[in-house]
C-alpha positions as CSV (number, residue, x, y, z in Angstrom):
1,M,11.1,-33.9,11.9
2,I,10.7,-31.1,9.4
3,T,9.7,-27.7,11.0
4,V,9.2,-24.1,9.9
5,A,12.4,-22.2,10.8
6,E,11.5,-18.8,9.2
7,I,8.5,-17.0,7.7
8,N,9.4,-14.0,5.6
9,I,7.7,-11.3,3.7
10,A,8.7,-8.1,1.8
11,P,6.0,-5.5,2.2
12,V,7.7,-3.6,-0.7
13,K,9.1,-5.9,-3.4
14,S,12.9,-6.0,-3.5
15,M,13.3,-4.2,-0.1
16,A,14.6,-5.9,3.0
17,L,12.9,-9.1,4.2
18,V,10.7,-8.8,7.3
19,P,10.6,-12.0,9.5
20,L,7.4,-13.0,11.1
21,E,6.6,-15.3,14.0
22,Q,3.3,-16.3,12.3
23,A,1.3,-15.5,9.2
24,T,-1.9,-16.5,7.5
25,L,-1.4,-18.2,4.2
26,D,-4.3,-17.2,2.0
27,L,-5.0,-18.7,-1.4
28,G,-2.9,-16.0,-3.0
29,G,-0.1,-16.2,-0.4
30,I,0.5,-13.8,2.6
31,Q,-1.6,-10.7,2.1
32,E,1.0,-8.3,3.4
33,D,3.7,-9.7,1.2
34,R,4.7,-7.5,-1.8
35,R,1.7,-5.3,-1.5
36,F,3.9,-2.5,-2.9
37,Y,6.4,-2.4,-5.7
38,L,8.5,0.0,-7.8
39,V,8.3,0.9,-11.5
40,N,10.6,3.1,-13.6
41,Q,9.6,6.0,-15.9
42,Q,8.6,3.5,-18.6
43,G,6.3,1.8,-16.1
44,R,8.5,-1.3,-16.0
45,L,9.1,-3.2,-12.8
46,L,12.1,-1.8,-10.9
47,S,13.8,-4.3,-8.6
48,R,17.2,-5.3,-7.2
49,R,18.2,-6.5,-10.6
50,Q,18.6,-2.8,-11.5
51,V,19.1,-1.2,-8.1
52,G,20.8,-3.6,-5.7
53,K,20.8,-1.3,-2.8
54,L,17.0,-1.4,-2.5
55,A,17.9,-4.2,0.0
56,Q,19.0,-1.4,2.4
57,L,15.4,0.0,2.7
58,V,13.3,-1.5,5.4
59,A,9.5,-1.3,5.0
60,S,6.5,-2.3,7.1
61,W,2.8,-2.2,6.2
62,D,-0.1,-2.2,8.6
63,P,-3.2,-3.0,6.7
64,E,-5.5,-2.1,9.6
65,S,-4.2,1.5,10.0
66,E,-3.2,1.6,6.3
67,R,0.2,3.0,7.3
68,L,3.3,2.4,5.3
69,R,6.8,2.9,6.9
70,I,10.1,2.9,5.0
71,A,13.4,3.5,6.8
72,F,16.4,4.7,4.8
73,P,20.0,3.9,5.8
74,D,20.7,7.6,6.6
75,G,18.1,7.6,9.3
76,T,15.3,9.1,7.2
77,V,11.9,7.6,7.8
78,L,8.7,8.0,5.9
79,D,5.8,6.8,8.0
80,E,2.3,7.8,7.0
81,R,-1.0,6.7,5.4
82,P,-0.2,7.0,1.7
83,E,-2.1,9.3,-0.6
84,L,-2.9,7.4,-3.8
85,D,-3.2,8.6,-7.4
86,Q,-5.6,7.2,-10.0
87,P,-5.3,3.4,-10.8
88,V,-3.2,2.2,-13.7
89,W,-2.4,-1.1,-15.2
90,T,1.2,-2.5,-14.8
91,I,2.8,-5.7,-16.0
92,I,4.4,-8.0,-13.4
93,W,6.1,-11.0,-14.9
94,G,3.6,-11.1,-17.8
95,R,0.6,-10.6,-15.6
96,R,-1.6,-7.4,-15.6
97,V,-1.7,-5.9,-12.1
98,R,-3.9,-2.9,-11.4
99,A,-2.2,-0.5,-9.0
100,R,-2.2,3.1,-7.7
101,P,0.9,5.3,-7.6
102,L,1.8,6.8,-4.2
103,M,1.8,10.6,-4.1
104,G,3.8,13.0,-2.0
105,D,7.4,12.4,-0.7
106,W,7.6,8.7,-1.6
107,M,8.6,9.2,-5.2
108,R,11.2,11.9,-4.5
109,A,12.9,10.0,-1.6
110,I,13.0,6.7,-3.4
111,S,14.1,8.2,-6.7
112,E,17.0,10.1,-5.0
113,F,18.0,6.9,-3.2
114,S,17.8,4.8,-6.3
115,G,19.6,7.3,-8.5
116,Q,16.8,7.2,-11.1
117,P,13.1,8.1,-11.3
118,A,11.0,5.6,-9.4
119,V,7.3,5.3,-8.7
120,L,6.1,3.4,-5.7
121,M,2.9,1.5,-6.5
122,M,0.3,-0.1,-4.3
123,S,-1.6,-3.0,-5.9
124,E,-5.4,-2.6,-5.6
125,L,-5.7,-6.2,-4.4
126,P,-3.3,-8.1,-2.1
127,C,-1.4,-11.2,-3.3
128,Q,-0.8,-9.9,-6.8
129,V,2.9,-9.1,-7.0
130,F,4.6,-12.5,-6.7
131,D,7.1,-13.8,-9.2
132,E,6.0,-17.1,-10.6
133,F,4.1,-18.5,-7.7
134,P,3.0,-16.9,-4.3
135,V,5.0,-19.2,-1.9
136,S,8.7,-20.1,-2.1
137,V,10.0,-22.9,0.1
138,L,13.7,-23.6,0.9
139,S,15.5,-25.9,3.3
140,R,18.4,-24.7,5.5
141,A,20.2,-27.9,4.5
142,S,20.2,-26.8,0.9
143,V,21.8,-23.5,1.8
144,E,24.4,-25.3,3.9
145,R,25.1,-27.6,0.9
146,L,25.6,-24.7,-1.4
147,S,27.8,-23.0,1.2
148,A,30.0,-26.1,1.4
149,Q,30.2,-26.3,-2.4
150,M,31.5,-22.7,-2.3
151,G,34.3,-23.7,0.1
152,M,32.7,-22.0,3.2
153,A,33.1,-23.3,6.7
154,E,30.0,-24.1,8.7
155,D,30.2,-20.8,10.7
156,E,30.5,-18.9,7.4
157,C,27.3,-20.3,5.9
158,L,25.4,-18.1,3.5
159,A,22.7,-16.0,5.1
160,T,19.3,-17.6,4.3
161,D,17.7,-14.3,3.6
162,R,19.9,-14.0,0.5
163,F,17.4,-16.4,-1.0
164,R,14.3,-14.6,0.2
165,P,12.2,-17.7,1.0
166,T,8.6,-17.4,2.2
167,L,9.1,-20.5,4.3
168,L,12.6,-21.7,5.4
169,L,12.5,-25.2,6.7
170,D,14.7,-27.1,9.2
171,G,15.0,-30.9,9.5
172,C,15.4,-31.7,5.8
173,E,18.1,-33.5,3.9
174,E,19.9,-31.3,1.4
175,H,17.6,-30.5,-1.6
176,E,14.9,-32.8,-0.2
177,E,12.3,-30.2,-1.3
178,D,13.2,-31.0,-5.0
179,G,11.3,-34.3,-4.5
180,W,8.1,-32.7,-3.5
181,M,6.9,-31.7,-7.0
182,N,3.1,-31.9,-7.3
183,R,2.9,-33.1,-3.7
184,T,1.3,-31.3,-0.8
185,I,3.0,-30.1,2.4
186,S,0.8,-29.5,5.5
187,I,2.1,-26.6,7.6
188,G,0.2,-25.6,10.7
189,D,-3.4,-25.1,9.5
190,A,-2.4,-24.6,5.8
191,V,-1.7,-26.9,2.9
192,V,0.7,-25.9,0.1
193,R,1.1,-27.7,-3.2
194,V,4.6,-27.7,-4.6
195,L,4.5,-27.0,-8.3
196,A,7.9,-25.9,-9.7
197,P,11.6,-25.5,-9.0
198,D,12.7,-21.9,-8.2
199,P,14.9,-20.4,-10.9
200,R,17.5,-18.2,-9.3
201,C,18.9,-14.9,-10.8
202,A,21.8,-12.6,-9.9
203,I,19.9,-11.2,-6.8
204,I,21.2,-14.2,-4.8
205,D,24.7,-13.0,-5.7
206,Q,24.0,-9.9,-3.7
207,D,24.6,-9.3,0.0
208,P,21.1,-9.3,1.5
209,I,21.8,-6.3,3.7
210,T,23.8,-4.0,1.4
211,G,22.6,-5.2,-2.0
212,E,26.2,-5.3,-3.3
213,T,27.3,-8.2,-5.4
214,D,29.7,-10.2,-3.1
215,T,29.6,-13.8,-4.3
216,E,28.9,-16.1,-7.3
217,A,26.0,-18.2,-5.9
218,V,24.3,-18.7,-9.2
219,R,27.4,-20.0,-10.8
220,S,28.1,-22.2,-7.8
221,I,24.6,-23.7,-8.0
222,L,25.1,-24.5,-11.7
223,G,28.5,-26.0,-10.9
224,Y,27.1,-28.9,-8.9
225,R,23.4,-28.8,-10.1
226,P,23.9,-28.2,-13.9
227,N,20.7,-27.3,-15.8
228,A,20.4,-25.7,-19.2
229,L,17.3,-23.7,-18.2
230,A,18.2,-22.0,-14.9
231,A,20.0,-22.3,-11.6
232,Y,17.2,-24.0,-9.7
233,F,17.4,-23.8,-5.9
234,G,14.3,-24.3,-3.7
235,V,10.8,-24.7,-4.9
236,Y,7.6,-22.7,-5.6
237,G,4.1,-23.6,-4.6
238,I,0.4,-22.4,-4.3
239,V,-1.9,-22.5,-1.3
240,E,-4.5,-25.2,-1.5
241,K,-5.9,-24.7,2.0
242,P,-5.6,-21.4,3.8
243,G,-4.5,-21.3,7.4
244,L,-2.3,-20.0,10.1
245,V,1.4,-20.9,10.0
246,R,3.8,-20.4,12.9
247,V,7.6,-20.6,13.3
248,G,8.2,-24.0,14.8
249,D,5.2,-25.7,13.1
250,R,5.7,-29.3,12.0
251,V,5.7,-29.9,8.2
252,E,4.1,-33.0,6.8
253,V,4.8,-34.1,3.2
254,G,1.8,-35.7,1.5
């Protein structure tokens, strides 16, 4: 039986994952996921590709109270209702996203931590700041297979949050999710349609806690799953039917 093992979001894109016991999958994904993101002085997306240690920042966002909290590794915490500047257009993976810069201490603190000027943005609408598709799905068995390929013992298996899945699944065969292209998966009250493989970048080579490069996961994927386009690992999907999803929910493949 396939079940939901983890539900994850990142309230600020590229910062630490936040595990949830349950979440509502809306048509655009989970509303609290990646509501905020960083851009550099040129207005380009700033992520762990450029600043790996963003993984050390832990963020939470409460949409009801409209409070954002970011904890820094030195113990500094910013926790307040952000003051927003005038809206501007930004580009996220080829899409135009309208967002508002946060004013006050946010820019200074994150810029100092990142070692370069950084502007924290809040998208005007939720579910706008995903990569290719709003939901990523990965099986634990695939992570275990990659770990074995890398010569790791079972108790040294790669941490699943290295791959930042929206939904991590238990009960699958290794890479079983690859066979779900253009099929639906029913999860709790929601239905997700799988549309594409997930192309992996150097972020999965980074330790998910420190952000430091500590392995060659991308190279290892290509070693046993060669592909001229990308190191595909896991799958992407869209939400066809919104609904509540919980850890432990059964997953039915249509």
